N, C-alpha and C positions, 0 to 999 in steps of 0.2 A: 504494501500499499504504500502509495506516494502522500508526501506534504499536502497535497491538495485534498484528495480524498479522506482524510482523517477527520476535519472540521465537517465534513456533511452530513445532511439530515433532511429526510424527508417533510417540509410541514405544509399545510394549507391556510394560507392569508386569506383573510377575509377584508374586503374594502367597500365599506359603504359612504355615499355621499350624497347629498338632498339636490335633487332636479330643479333647478330653476332659482339656485340659493341665491344668486345676485339679484336675479328679479325682486327675490320675496325681500332681499335685505334692502335693495331702494324702495319698496315700498313701505315698510316697518320696521326699521334695523332692530329697535329694543323689543318687539314681539319675536322677529325673527331669530335673536339671539337666544332667546328665553324656550321658544320652541324647540330649539335644536338641542338644547341642554336638555330639557326633557326627553327627546327621542333618544339622546344618548343613554339618557338612564333608563328607557327601555331595553336596549343593547345591553348594558354593561351586564345586568344579571343573567342574562341569556347564554354570554361570553362566557361569565365565570362557570355557570351552572354545567355547560357542555365542554369544560376542562379546557377554554381557551384564555388568551391573555390580551389585555387591550394594549397597544403598543404605544400608541399616543393619541391623543385628539387637538385637531386645529381646525378651525371652521366650522364647515358641515362635513369634515370626515369623521369616520369610525374604522380604523384600522386596527384587528385582532391577527391573533397566529394559534393555530390550535395543531394537534398531534393527527388529528382525523378530519378528512374533507367532509366525511357524512357527519361528524359535528360542526363544522363549521355551516354547510348548506343546513341542517337542522335549525341551527341558531340563525341562521339570516331568516328562514320562514316563518320562526315563531316570532320573530322581531319584526317582520313586515307585517306579518298579520295583528299583532298588537297595535302597531300604529295606525293601521288602516281602521282599527275597532274604536281607538282612543281620539283619531281625527274624522268620526263619522257626523258630528254635529258641525264642523269648521268648514267653511265656505271652501268651495272648492279652490277656488285661486290663494287661500292661503294655507292648503294642505301640504304639510313636509311629504312627498314621495322618494323615497331613499331609493338610489340604483345601486345593487350589490353587485359585487364579483369574487368568486373564490378561486386563487391562484393556488394549482399544486407546484410546489416550487423545492427544488435541492437549496436548501440554504448552507452558505458556507461563511466561514469566516471574512473573506473578501468581496462577496459577493451573493447574487441571486441568479439562478436559472430556474426557468420558469415555464410551464404551460396553463393556459387560462381554460378557466369554465364559468362561463355565465349563466346566472340563474334570473 
């Protein structure tokens, strides 16, 4: 085994972000930030329940790492359903709709090599 192979592991990376975030920010910055934080609060416990780890959050993004692509996909579906139900009474033009991607990647100390699975 060479030096590069030693640090490799397969990981599922979930990336979620809000569709139309800039438009929402332009309409009402304060409400958009508040709603984005509330939506992140929906994702976090589902990520942890599925044995994932939130990597960082900034703006409208929710990046997380899982050992299993199945767990990442289940987390994504559960989170999307909860946000949809939560926003049922919110006007359509103010709803937070997240685009979610799950990348299956070989994580290495110095980079990522990945293939994409879109949901």
